[in-house]
C-alpha positions as CSV (number, residue, x, y, z in Angstrom):
1,M,4.5,229.7,283.9
2,R,3.9,230.2,280.2
3,H,4.0,226.9,278.2
4,R,6.1,227.1,275.2
5,L,5.9,224.8,272.1
6,R,9.6,223.5,271.7
7,H,11.2,221.4,268.6
8,S,10.9,218.5,270.7
9,L,7.3,218.9,270.9
10,V,6.9,219.1,267.3
11,A,8.9,216.4,266.0
12,S,6.1,214.4,265.3
13,S,5.2,217.0,262.8
14,I,1.5,217.2,263.8
15,L,-0.7,218.5,261.0
16,T,-3.7,220.8,261.7
17,N,-6.5,219.8,259.6
18,R,-9.5,222.6,259.6
19,N,-12.7,222.1,257.4
20,S,-12.6,225.5,256.0
21,I,-9.7,228.1,256.3
22,T,-9.4,230.0,253.1
23,N,-6.8,232.2,251.2
24,I,-5.8,235.5,252.7
25,Q,-5.7,239.2,252.0
26,T,-4.8,242.3,254.5
27,R,-7.7,242.7,256.9
28,N,-8.1,245.8,259.1
29,K,-11.2,244.4,261.2
30,V,-13.2,241.1,261.7
31,F,-16.7,241.6,262.0
32,V,-18.7,239.7,264.6
33,S,-22.6,239.6,264.4
34,R,-24.5,241.2,267.5
35,H,-26.5,237.8,267.1
36,N,-23.5,235.7,267.6
37,Q,-23.6,234.1,271.2
38,S,-21.2,231.4,270.7
39,L,-18.0,233.1,271.7
40,N,-18.4,232.7,275.3
41,V,-15.7,235.1,276.3
42,T,-15.0,235.0,280.1
43,P,-13.4,237.7,282.4
44,N,-10.5,235.3,283.0
45,Q,-10.0,235.0,279.3
46,I,-9.8,238.6,278.6
47,V,-7.6,239.3,281.7
48,D,-5.3,236.5,280.8
49,Y,-4.9,237.6,277.2
50,C,-4.1,241.3,278.4
51,A,-1.7,239.9,280.8
52,H,0.1,237.6,278.2
53,H,0.7,241.2,276.2
54,G,2.0,243.3,278.8
55,I,-0.9,244.5,280.6
56,N,-0.9,243.7,284.2
57,E,-3.7,242.1,286.1
58,T,-4.0,244.8,288.7
59,D,-4.6,247.2,285.8
60,T,-7.9,245.8,284.9
61,R,-11.2,245.4,286.7
62,A,-14.2,243.6,286.2
63,S,-18.2,244.1,286.4
64,N,-20.9,241.9,285.6
65,T,-20.9,242.7,281.8
66,H,-17.4,244.0,281.1
67,V,-13.6,244.0,282.0
68,Q,-12.0,247.5,282.1
69,L,-8.4,248.3,281.3
70,R,-6.9,251.1,283.4
71,E,-4.6,252.4,280.4
72,C,-6.3,251.8,276.6
73,P,-3.2,250.4,274.7
74,F,-4.7,252.2,271.5
75,C,-5.0,255.6,272.9
76,P,-2.5,258.0,271.0
77,K,-2.5,260.5,274.2
78,P,-1.3,259.2,277.6
79,T,-3.3,259.4,280.6
80,M,-1.2,261.7,282.6
81,G,-2.3,260.0,285.5
82,K,-5.6,261.7,285.5
83,A,-8.5,259.7,287.1
84,D,-10.9,260.8,284.5
85,N,-8.6,259.4,281.9
86,M,-8.4,255.8,283.3
87,F,-10.6,252.8,282.9
88,K,-12.3,254.1,279.6
89,L,-11.5,250.8,277.7
90,Y,-14.5,248.2,278.1
91,V,-14.3,244.6,276.8
92,Q,-17.7,243.1,276.9
93,I,-17.8,239.8,278.9
94,G,-19.5,237.1,276.4
95,G,-19.2,238.8,273.0
96,G,-15.7,240.3,273.3
97,A,-16.4,243.6,271.7
98,Y,-14.4,246.4,273.0
99,F,-14.9,250.3,272.9
100,C,-12.7,252.9,274.3
101,H,-15.0,256.1,275.5
102,R,-12.0,258.2,275.4
103,C,-10.2,257.6,272.0
104,G,-13.2,255.8,270.3
105,A,-11.5,252.7,269.4
106,K,-13.8,249.8,268.8
107,G,-14.2,246.4,267.2
108,S,-14.8,242.6,267.9
109,W,-12.9,240.3,270.3
110,Y,-10.9,239.1,267.1
111,D,-9.9,242.9,266.4
112,F,-8.8,243.4,270.1
113,K,-6.6,240.5,270.1
114,M,-5.4,241.3,266.4
115,K,-4.4,244.9,267.6
116,L,-2.8,243.7,270.9
117,G,-1.1,240.7,269.8
118,G,-1.6,239.9,265.9
119,Y,-2.2,236.7,264.2
120,E,0.1,234.4,262.4
121,V,-1.3,232.7,259.5
122,T,-0.5,232.7,255.6
123,D,-1.3,231.4,252.5
124,T,1.0,230.0,249.8
125,M,1.8,233.4,248.7
126,G,2.8,234.4,252.3
127,R,-0.2,236.7,252.5
128,S,-2.0,237.5,255.9
129,G,-5.7,238.7,256.1
130,T,-8.9,237.4,254.5
131,S,-10.1,234.4,252.3
132,D,-10.2,233.7,248.6
133,H,-9.1,230.3,248.1
134,M,-10.9,229.4,244.9
135,H,-8.7,231.7,242.6
136,G,-5.3,232.1,243.9
137,T,-3.7,235.5,242.8
138,H,-4.2,238.3,240.2
139,Q,-1.5,237.0,238.0
140,Q,-2.7,233.7,238.1
141,E,-6.3,234.3,237.0
142,Q,-5.0,236.6,234.2
143,R,-3.5,233.4,232.8
144,N,-6.5,231.2,233.5
145,S,-9.4,233.5,232.1
146,G,-9.7,235.5,228.9
147,N,-9.0,234.5,225.2
148,G,-8.5,230.7,225.2
149,N,-5.3,230.8,223.0
150,G,-3.6,228.0,225.1
151,K,-1.6,230.6,226.9
152,G,-4.3,231.8,229.1
153,R,-3.6,235.5,229.0
154,S,-6.8,237.5,230.2
155,Q,-8.6,239.9,227.7
156,S,-11.2,241.3,230.1
157,S,-11.0,244.5,231.3
158,Q,-11.2,245.4,234.9
159,T,-11.5,248.1,237.3
160,K,-8.7,249.7,239.4
161,G,-9.3,250.3,242.9
162,G,-10.6,253.9,243.6
163,S,-12.0,254.6,240.0
164,Y,-15.6,254.4,240.5
165,N,-18.8,256.4,239.4
166,N,-22.5,256.0,239.9
167,N,-23.6,255.4,236.4
168,M,-25.6,252.2,236.6
169,R,-26.1,250.2,233.1
170,K,-29.6,249.7,232.2
171,G,-31.2,246.7,233.9
172,G,-29.0,247.1,237.3
173,Y,-26.4,244.4,236.2
174,G,-23.4,246.3,235.8
175,N,-20.6,247.6,237.7
176,S,-20.5,251.3,238.2
177,S,-16.7,251.9,237.5
178,N,-14.2,252.9,234.8
179,S,-12.7,250.0,233.4
180,S,-9.2,249.6,232.0
181,S,-7.2,246.6,230.8
182,S,-5.5,244.3,233.2
183,K,-1.8,244.1,233.4
184,N,0.1,241.1,234.8
185,T,2.3,243.1,236.8
186,H,-0.8,244.1,239.0
187,S,-1.3,241.6,241.7
188,S,-4.0,241.1,244.4
189,T,-1.3,241.7,246.8
190,S,-0.4,245.3,245.7
191,A,-4.4,246.0,245.6
192,S,-4.8,245.1,249.3
193,T,-1.6,246.6,250.6
194,S,-2.2,250.1,248.7
195,N,-5.2,251.1,250.8
196,Q,-7.0,250.8,247.6
197,P,-10.7,249.4,247.4
198,L,-10.4,245.7,245.8
199,P,-11.0,245.3,242.1
200,M,-14.3,244.8,240.6
201,P,-15.7,243.4,237.0
202,S,-16.1,245.9,234.3
203,S,-19.9,246.6,233.4
204,R,-19.2,245.6,229.8
205,L,-18.2,242.0,231.0
206,Q,-21.2,241.5,233.0
207,A,-23.6,242.7,230.4
208,A,-21.9,240.5,227.8
209,Y,-22.4,237.4,229.7
210,I,-26.0,238.2,230.1
211,T,-26.4,238.9,226.4
212,N,-24.4,235.6,225.7
213,L,-27.0,233.5,227.5
214,L,-30.3,235.3,227.3
215,D,-30.0,236.1,223.5
216,A,-28.2,233.0,222.3
217,K,-27.2,232.8,218.6
218,D,-24.7,229.8,218.5
219,S,-24.8,226.2,219.4
220,N,-23.0,226.3,222.6
221,Q,-25.1,229.3,223.9
222,S,-28.3,227.6,223.1
223,S,-27.1,224.3,224.9
224,A,-26.1,226.4,228.0
225,M,-30.0,227.4,228.1
226,L,-31.0,224.1,227.4
227,Y,-29.0,222.8,230.3
228,L,-30.6,225.6,232.7
229,T,-34.0,225.0,231.7
230,N,-34.2,221.2,231.4
231,E,-31.6,220.0,233.8
232,R,-31.9,222.8,236.0
233,G,-35.7,223.6,235.4
234,L,-35.1,227.1,235.9
235,D,-37.2,229.3,233.5
236,K,-35.8,232.5,231.7
237,Q,-37.6,235.1,233.7
238,T,-35.7,233.8,236.8
239,L,-32.4,233.8,235.2
240,R,-32.7,237.1,233.9
241,K,-33.9,238.5,237.3
242,Y,-30.5,236.8,239.1
243,G,-28.5,238.3,236.3
244,V,-27.1,234.8,235.2
245,G,-24.8,234.6,232.2
246,L,-22.5,232.7,230.0
247,G,-18.7,233.3,229.4
248,S,-15.5,231.4,228.7
249,Y,-12.8,230.9,230.9
250,N,-9.4,228.9,230.7
251,F,-8.6,226.4,233.1
252,P,-5.4,224.2,233.6
253,S,-5.4,220.7,231.8
254,N,-6.0,217.7,234.0
255,E,-4.2,215.5,231.3
256,I,-1.0,214.0,232.4
257,G,1.9,215.3,230.9
258,Q,-0.1,218.6,229.8
259,H,1.8,220.8,232.5
260,N,1.9,223.9,230.4
261,K,-1.6,223.5,228.6
262,Y,-5.0,225.2,229.3
263,V,-8.3,224.1,228.2
264,R,-11.1,226.9,227.6
265,E,-14.7,225.9,228.8
266,D,-17.9,227.3,228.7
267,C,-19.1,228.7,232.0
268,I,-22.2,229.9,233.7
269,T,-21.7,233.0,235.4
270,F,-23.3,234.2,238.5
271,P,-22.9,238.0,239.4
272,W,-22.8,239.1,243.0
273,I,-24.6,242.3,242.8
274,M,-25.1,244.6,245.9
275,R,-25.3,248.5,246.9
276,D,-22.7,250.8,247.1
277,K,-23.3,251.2,250.7
278,D,-22.6,247.4,251.1
279,I,-19.4,247.7,249.3
280,A,-18.4,250.6,251.5
281,E,-18.9,248.5,254.6
282,Q,-16.9,245.8,253.5
283,E,-14.0,248.1,252.4
284,N,-14.2,249.9,256.0
285,L,-13.5,246.5,257.4
286,R,-10.3,246.6,255.5
287,G,-9.5,250.1,256.3
288,C,-10.1,251.4,252.8
289,D,-12.3,254.2,251.5
290,Y,-14.9,253.3,248.9
291,N,-15.2,256.6,246.8
292,W,-19.0,256.9,246.1
293,K,-21.6,259.8,246.6
294,P,-25.2,259.2,247.2
295,T,-27.5,259.3,244.2
296,L,-29.7,262.7,244.1
297,T,-32.1,261.6,241.6
298,A,-33.7,258.3,240.4
299,T,-31.9,256.4,237.5
300,P,-34.1,257.1,234.4
301,S,-34.4,253.5,233.3
302,K,-35.7,252.5,237.0
303,T,-37.9,255.5,236.9
304,V,-39.6,254.3,233.9
305,S,-40.1,250.9,235.3
306,A,-41.5,252.4,238.4
307,T,-44.2,254.4,236.6
308,A,-46.3,251.6,235.1
309,T,-48.7,252.8,232.5
310,T,-52.4,253.1,233.9
311,T,-55.6,252.8,231.8
312,T,-57.8,256.0,232.0
313,T,-61.5,255.9,231.6
314,T,-64.2,258.5,231.5
315,T,-66.2,257.2,234.5
316,A,-65.7,258.5,237.8
317,K,-64.8,255.2,239.1
318,G,-62.1,254.8,236.5
319,E,-60.8,258.2,237.3
320,K,-60.3,257.5,240.9
321,A,-58.7,254.0,240.1
322,T,-56.2,256.0,237.8
323,A,-55.5,258.5,240.3
324,A,-55.1,256.0,243.0
325,Q,-52.6,254.2,240.6
326,E,-50.6,257.3,240.1
327,E,-50.5,258.1,243.8
328,S,-49.1,254.5,244.2
329,N,-46.6,254.8,241.3
330,N,-45.3,258.2,242.9
331,E,-44.8,256.7,246.3
332,A,-42.9,253.9,244.6
333,I,-40.7,256.4,243.1
334,E,-40.1,258.2,246.2
335,S,-39.5,255.0,247.9
336,F,-36.5,254.2,245.2
337,D,-35.4,257.8,245.4
338,E,-34.9,257.3,249.3
339,I,-33.1,254.1,248.8
340,E,-30.7,255.3,246.2
341,M,-29.7,258.4,248.3
342,E,-29.4,256.3,251.2
343,Q,-27.5,253.1,249.9
344,G,-26.2,253.9,246.4
345,S,-26.8,252.2,243.2
346,F,-26.5,248.6,242.4
347,V,-22.8,247.4,241.1
348,T,-21.4,243.9,240.5
349,R,-19.0,243.3,243.4
350,R,-17.8,239.9,241.6
351,I,-18.6,237.2,239.3
352,K,-18.7,233.7,239.9
353,A,-18.0,231.2,236.9
354,R,-18.4,227.5,237.1
355,A,-17.8,225.4,234.1
356,I,-20.8,223.6,232.5
357,H,-19.4,220.2,232.0
358,Q,-16.5,220.2,234.8
359,K,-18.0,221.4,237.8
360,S,-14.8,221.4,239.9
361,H,-13.6,224.1,237.3
362,Q,-14.7,227.4,239.3
363,R,-13.3,230.8,239.2
364,L,-13.9,234.1,240.6
365,D,-13.5,237.3,238.4
366,P,-11.8,239.5,238.9
367,P,-9.1,237.8,241.1
368,G,-8.5,239.4,244.7
369,G,-11.8,240.7,244.7
370,G,-14.4,241.1,247.5
371,W,-17.0,238.7,248.6
372,G,-20.8,238.9,248.4
373,L,-24.1,237.0,248.1
374,F,-25.6,235.7,244.7
375,G,-29.2,237.2,244.3
376,W,-28.8,239.9,247.0
377,H,-30.0,242.3,244.6
378,T,-33.2,240.6,244.3
379,V,-34.0,241.2,248.1
380,P,-36.5,243.8,249.1
381,H,-34.9,246.6,251.2
382,D,-37.6,245.9,253.6
383,A,-37.1,242.2,254.0
384,K,-36.9,240.7,257.4
385,E,-36.5,237.1,256.5
386,I,-34.4,235.7,254.1
387,I,-33.3,231.9,253.0
388,L,-29.8,231.2,252.5
389,T,-28.9,228.2,250.4
390,E,-25.7,226.4,249.5
391,G,-25.8,226.7,245.8
392,E,-26.9,229.2,243.3
393,Y,-29.2,226.9,241.4
394,D,-31.0,226.1,245.0
395,A,-31.5,229.9,245.5
396,M,-33.1,230.5,242.4
397,A,-35.2,227.3,242.7
398,V,-36.6,228.5,246.0
399,H,-37.4,232.1,244.7
400,Q,-38.9,230.7,241.5
401,A,-41.1,228.3,243.2
402,T,-42.2,230.3,246.3
403,G,-41.7,234.0,245.5
404,R,-39.3,234.3,248.6
405,P,-36.2,236.2,248.8
406,A,-33.5,233.7,248.4
407,V,-29.6,234.0,248.4
408,S,-26.8,231.7,248.1
409,L,-23.5,231.3,249.8
410,P,-20.6,232.4,247.7
411,N,-18.3,229.3,248.3
412,G,-20.8,226.5,249.0
413,C,-21.2,224.8,252.5
414,R,-17.3,225.2,253.5
415,S,-17.5,229.2,253.9
416,L,-19.5,232.2,255.0
417,P,-16.8,234.9,254.7
418,V,-16.8,237.8,257.6
419,E,-17.2,240.1,254.8
420,V,-20.8,239.3,254.2
421,L,-22.3,239.3,257.7
422,P,-23.0,242.8,258.0
423,M,-25.4,242.3,255.1
424,L,-27.7,239.8,257.3
425,E,-27.8,241.7,260.5
426,R,-31.0,243.4,259.5
427,F,-33.0,240.2,259.3
428,D,-35.3,238.8,262.1
429,T,-35.1,235.2,260.5
430,I,-32.9,233.5,258.4
431,I,-33.9,230.0,257.0
432,L,-30.7,227.6,256.2
433,W,-31.3,225.3,253.2
434,M,-28.1,223.5,252.9
435,D,-27.6,220.0,251.0
436,N,-29.3,217.1,252.7
437,D,-25.9,215.5,253.6
438,G,-23.2,215.4,256.4
439,P,-21.1,218.4,255.2
440,G,-24.4,220.5,254.4
441,R,-25.7,219.9,257.9
442,E,-22.5,220.6,259.5
443,G,-22.2,223.7,257.7
444,A,-25.7,224.9,258.7
445,E,-25.0,224.4,262.4
446,Q,-21.5,226.2,262.0
447,F,-23.0,229.3,260.0
448,A,-26.0,229.5,262.5
449,K,-23.7,230.0,265.4
450,K,-21.8,232.8,263.1
451,I,-25.1,234.4,262.4
452,G,-27.0,233.8,265.7
453,V,-28.8,230.6,266.5
454,N,-31.4,232.2,268.1
455,R,-32.9,233.7,264.5
456,C,-32.0,230.7,262.3
457,L,-34.4,228.0,261.0
458,L,-33.0,224.8,259.5
459,V,-34.8,223.1,256.5
460,Q,-34.5,219.4,256.8
461,P,-36.8,217.6,254.6
462,D,-37.7,214.0,255.1
463,S,-38.9,211.2,253.0
464,S,-42.3,211.7,254.0
465,I,-42.8,215.0,252.3
466,D,-45.1,214.7,249.3
467,G,-44.6,210.9,249.6
468,K,-41.2,211.2,248.0
469,T,-37.6,210.4,249.0
470,A,-35.9,213.4,250.5
471,P,-34.4,215.8,248.0
472,K,-30.7,216.5,248.1
473,D,-31.4,220.1,247.7
474,A,-33.9,222.8,246.6
475,N,-33.1,222.4,243.1
476,E,-33.7,218.8,243.2
477,A,-36.8,219.5,245.1
478,L,-38.0,221.5,242.1
479,L,-37.2,219.1,239.6
480,E,-39.0,216.5,241.3
481,G,-41.9,218.8,241.5
482,M,-42.4,219.1,245.2
483,D,-44.1,221.9,247.2
484,L,-41.2,224.0,248.2
485,E,-43.6,226.3,250.1
486,N,-44.3,223.5,252.4
487,I,-40.9,222.4,252.8
488,I,-39.7,225.8,253.9
489,R,-42.7,225.9,256.2
490,G,-41.4,222.9,257.9
491,A,-38.2,224.5,258.9
492,E,-37.2,224.1,262.6
493,V,-34.7,225.6,265.0
494,L,-31.4,224.0,265.5
495,P,-31.5,221.2,268.0
496,H,-29.8,222.0,271.2
497,E,-26.3,221.4,271.1
498,R,-26.3,219.0,274.1
499,I,-29.9,217.8,273.8
500,L,-31.3,215.3,271.0
501,T,-34.1,213.2,270.1
502,F,-34.2,210.7,267.7
503,K,-36.8,212.6,265.4
504,E,-34.3,215.4,265.2
505,L,-31.8,212.7,263.9
506,R,-34.0,210.3,261.9
507,T,-33.3,211.6,258.6
508,Q,-29.5,211.9,259.1
509,V,-29.3,208.4,260.5
510,L,-31.5,206.8,257.8
511,H,-29.4,208.7,255.0
512,E,-26.1,207.4,256.7
513,M,-27.5,203.9,256.6
514,L,-28.4,204.0,253.1
515,N,-25.5,206.1,251.8
516,P,-22.5,205.0,253.9
517,E,-20.1,206.0,251.4
518,K,-21.0,209.6,251.7
519,Y,-20.1,209.7,255.5
520,S,-16.7,208.0,255.5
521,G,-13.7,210.2,256.4
522,V,-11.8,212.2,254.2
523,P,-10.0,210.0,251.8
524,V,-6.3,210.0,250.6
525,P,-7.0,209.0,246.9
526,S,-3.1,208.7,246.3
527,L,-2.9,205.9,249.2
528,P,-6.0,203.9,248.3
529,G,-4.9,200.9,250.5
530,F,-4.1,203.2,253.5
531,T,-7.8,204.6,253.2
532,D,-9.2,201.4,253.0
533,I,-7.5,200.6,256.4
534,I,-8.2,203.7,258.5
535,K,-11.6,204.6,256.5
536,G,-10.3,208.1,255.8
537,F,-9.9,211.1,258.4
538,R,-13.0,212.2,260.0
539,R,-13.9,215.5,261.4
540,G,-13.1,216.1,265.1
541,E,-10.5,213.4,265.2
542,L,-6.7,214.0,266.0
543,T,-4.1,211.9,264.3
544,V,-0.5,212.1,265.9
545,L,2.2,210.6,263.4
546,T,5.3,209.8,265.2
547,G,8.8,208.5,264.1
548,P,12.6,209.0,264.1
549,T,14.4,212.0,262.4
550,G,14.4,210.9,258.3
551,S,11.8,208.4,258.3
552,G,9.5,210.4,256.2
553,K,6.9,212.1,258.5
554,T,6.9,215.3,256.6
555,T,6.9,213.6,253.5
556,F,3.9,211.5,254.2
557,L,1.9,214.5,255.9
558,G,2.7,216.6,252.9
559,Q,1.0,213.9,250.5
560,L,-2.0,213.9,253.0
561,S,-2.4,217.7,253.0
562,L,-2.1,217.6,249.0
563,D,-4.8,215.0,248.8
564,F,-7.0,216.8,251.3
565,A,-6.7,220.2,249.6
566,E,-7.3,218.6,246.1
567,S,-10.6,217.2,247.8
568,G,-11.7,220.4,248.9
569,V,-10.6,220.3,252.5
570,N,-8.9,223.4,253.8
571,T,-5.8,222.7,255.4
572,L,-3.6,224.5,258.0
573,W,0.0,223.6,258.4
574,G,2.0,224.4,261.7
575,S,5.7,223.7,260.5
576,F,8.1,224.5,263.7
577,E,11.1,223.1,262.4
578,I,11.1,223.4,258.6
579,K,10.6,227.1,257.2
580,N,7.7,227.6,255.1
581,T,9.6,228.5,252.2
582,R,11.4,225.1,252.2
583,L,8.1,223.2,253.1
584,M,6.4,224.7,250.0
585,H,9.4,223.9,247.9
586,K,8.8,220.1,249.1
587,L,5.0,220.4,248.7
588,L,5.4,221.6,245.0
589,Q,7.8,218.9,244.1
590,Q,5.1,216.3,245.5
591,Y,2.5,218.1,243.7
592,S,4.0,217.9,240.3
593,R,3.7,213.8,240.2
594,G,5.8,213.5,237.2
595,P,9.2,214.7,235.6
596,M,9.3,218.1,234.3
597,P,10.4,218.8,230.5
598,E,13.9,219.0,229.8
599,D,14.1,222.2,227.6
600,K,14.3,225.2,229.9
601,V,11.8,227.1,228.3
602,E,9.3,224.3,228.5
603,K,10.2,223.5,232.0
604,A,9.7,227.3,233.0
605,Q,6.3,227.3,231.5
606,A,5.4,224.0,233.2
607,L,6.6,225.3,236.7
608,E,4.4,228.2,236.2
609,V,1.1,226.0,235.5
610,L,2.3,224.0,238.2
611,A,2.5,227.0,240.4
612,D,-0.9,228.2,239.4
613,R,-2.4,225.0,240.3
614,F,-0.5,224.9,243.7
615,E,-1.4,228.4,244.5
616,S,-5.1,227.9,244.2
617,L,-5.1,224.9,246.8
618,P,-6.6,225.8,250.0
619,L,-3.4,225.3,251.8
620,Y,-2.3,227.6,254.6
621,F,0.5,228.0,256.9
622,M,1.2,229.6,260.3
623,K,4.2,231.6,260.4
624,F,5.6,230.3,263.7
625,H,8.9,228.7,263.6
626,G,11.1,227.2,266.3
627,G,10.4,227.9,269.9
628,S,6.6,229.5,270.0
629,D,4.1,230.1,272.7
630,I,1.3,227.8,272.5
631,D,-1.0,230.6,273.3
632,D,-0.1,232.4,270.5
633,V,-0.5,229.2,268.1
634,L,-3.8,228.7,269.7
635,D,-4.9,232.1,269.0
636,A,-4.0,232.2,265.4
637,M,-6.0,228.9,264.9
638,E,-9.0,230.2,266.5
639,Y,-9.0,233.2,264.5
640,A,-8.5,231.0,261.3
641,A,-11.2,228.8,262.4
642,Y,-13.9,231.9,263.0
643,V,-12.7,234.1,260.0
644,H,-12.3,231.0,257.6
645,D,-15.2,228.6,258.9
């Protein structure tokens, strides 16, 4: 008997709270690393799922490694009852990957479930697919970035999907694309549904940001450089290598009663620079064709940099040294040519902007763009080891102090988008250096499962290092003058999931005893008395709220979800009695926290700004309504938990 979720079961309005489920675009495939051993898909799970979607158990058979299906549900041609056409679809036990030897259909366990049954998760705009909760829609960010006139309209130029070439800017910090002015009528939804590649920033924008920072001419630019060098301890060479820049963006005002006002802030910009090949792989996961052709000859600027000038002498020994140097240079050029031909040029996938003074103000430019890893372009093509940090400053600190290849997560410790997983496949060792706190450690353990526990090492500095207090992160270690190379060498394998020793937990236990406030549950700022009683909501707990109809369960949970989302906790709603449109209407009213202007024009402007803010919250909604199959609900939650951490 199939279990079904009825109205009576959800009368208590259960709110499912996830630690990282991000915003959504259309997705064609879900990548799962070959190193991921955490899925543990059993033969019974495969057979049960197939049976739940119309494939009889008698039409399946299992071996030690795979479950085979008599009929492939994805084959365009019928089997015609021929034995050599049957049992061609193999689903791997453990990893769940599938492949049909007849039609060539293949993908991950999540792809198999998506194609066979589908998932029912949307964001505040009702979109289904990938994640992007930091920025909201294309229209919103055009209002939020740009000229700072109070209206927030964008002046920056962006590319339209599909218009690409391979003319890379000198220095490698530009997007090789034709740029055109953004229009407010172009939304991220249209980009994802038109089978076009996602938009990327113009090369001029990225180049301008670098110039703003490194060739400072006014006090604001100079203060930004002082912040990076004095407060972050980074030198100019490191900033230039990573392509860090300075730009200005508009953000909604936090002032009470300033519903229709924006404030302009100077932001440090962090570009996600990657190869054409990496972008093509990401677009392929979306079912799109990224139109690029291999570079046949080396870029002139790079050829010049590769052919370093040698000093000639008249001695035989000097001539031999010069000849050896020239041979080495020629090999370097040939190697570069091969990489260019195989992987394409460097392009800027996207730019992350973070306000200098208001750290919570962050922006991804352009809106609706793809995902990348900051510092990826600095990683040698033949590197087999990489350090993955929580923040951009941490990655630069590691590289500056040790020379090791280091990149940072695109969205902090809460998210490792599946779009960047293919980029990490080639590494034998991945060293995770997250912040030395509860969320950082939880994120590291979660990401290690996603990319493969067996190839991950975890940096957990303790108070005995250099005789100083354990640093919060790599950037703090740099500022404190610690030996980062020594800290990294002390990285250890992740402790077994079910076996621990005090040594493995010592640092965490002592840190928790010294900083109890950092280990409390997620607070509810709008209800401080309630928070004092329950000490916040902790990860791994289930809270059930019950009460009669009309007692305010939905209103109360709505306020909790808004507080969670504003605190950066990604929240998934399952509303089976109230339609999502009505629920969002109610949440938007609660989110306003004050009266709207009486004038219609002012009210319309205030609602637009309010909608912008609401849309940028990490709130997500399952599309089920009324009686729903509990297995389908759990599948949607499982999908969201993997794709969006």
